[in-house]
C-alpha positions in Angstrom: -108.5 -55.9 55.7 -105.6 -58.0 57.2 -103.6 -57.6 54.3 -103.8 -53.8 53.9 -102.8 -53.5 57.6 -100.0 -56.0 57.6 -99.0 -54.2 54.3 -99.1 -50.9 56.1 -97.3 -52.1 58.7 -94.2 -53.1 56.7 -94.5 -49.8 54.5 -94.0 -47.7 58.0 -91.0 -50.0 59.1 -89.2 -50.0 55.8 -89.8 -46.1 55.9 -88.6 -45.5 59.6 -85.3 -47.5 59.7 -83.7 -44.8 57.4 -84.7 -42.0 59.6 -83.2 -43.9 62.8 -80.0 -44.7 60.6 -80.0 -40.6 59.7 -80.3 -40.1 63.8 -77.0 -42.0 64.8 -74.7 -41.2 62.2 -72.6 -38.3 62.8 -72.7 -35.0 61.8 -69.8 -33.8 59.4 -69.1 -30.1 58.8 -69.2 -29.2 54.9 -66.7 -27.3 53.2 -69.2 -24.1 52.8 -70.1 -24.5 56.7 -66.5 -24.4 57.3 -66.1 -21.2 54.6 -69.1 -19.6 56.5 -67.4 -19.9 59.9 -64.0 -18.2 58.4 -63.7 -14.6 58.8 -64.4 -12.2 55.6 -62.1 -9.5 56.1 -59.0 -8.6 58.1 -62.2 -6.0 59.8 -63.1 -9.3 61.6 -59.7 -10.1 63.5 -60.7 -8.2 66.3 -64.2 -10.3 66.8 -64.4 -13.4 68.8 -64.9 -15.4 65.0 -61.4 -14.0 64.8 -59.4 -14.7 67.3 -61.2 -18.1 67.6 -60.6 -19.1 64.0 -56.8 -17.9 64.2 -56.4 -18.2 67.7 -55.1 -14.7 67.8 -55.5 -11.0 66.3 -51.9 -10.8 65.2 -52.7 -14.3 63.4 -55.7 -13.3 61.8 -54.0 -10.0 60.6 -51.2 -11.3 59.2 -53.0 -14.1 57.5 -55.4 -11.9 55.9 -53.3 -9.4 55.5 -51.1 -10.8 53.0 -50.7 -9.6 49.4 -53.1 -6.4 50.8 -52.9 -2.6 51.1 -50.7 -2.2 54.3 -49.5 1.7 53.6 -52.4 3.4 53.7 -53.7 4.6 57.2 -57.2 4.7 56.4 -59.3 2.5 53.3 -62.8 3.1 52.0 -64.6 0.7 53.4 -67.6 -1.8 51.7 -70.1 0.6 52.9 -68.3 3.8 51.0 -67.0 5.4 54.5 -63.6 5.9 55.5 -62.3 3.6 57.7 -59.3 2.9 59.5 -57.1 0.4 57.8 -56.3 -2.8 59.7 -54.0 -3.8 57.8 -51.5 -0.8 57.7 -48.1 -1.4 59.7 -47.0 0.5 62.3 -43.6 2.6 62.2 -42.1 0.0 63.7 -43.3 -3.0 61.3 -41.9 -1.2 58.4 -38.2 -1.5 59.2 
């Protein structure tokens, strides 16, 4: 009986040590978590997530609109509706 009790205590102490060590390690943000926090499209630049990620709406639009359609005033969104194009340049920007 004593041997069984000592064996059980030894096994439990071995199992609890890694669990305690895992709680003390710092949490590292993975690449996947970073990609999910990043704004997905130029439509997100006006949101809190877009401005906090890039610092301002203008920087967000500059980054996410690079290589996109900047001529048309409206585009068809993912839901099939016509939406204002956030990447459309104003008349002053075209010069």
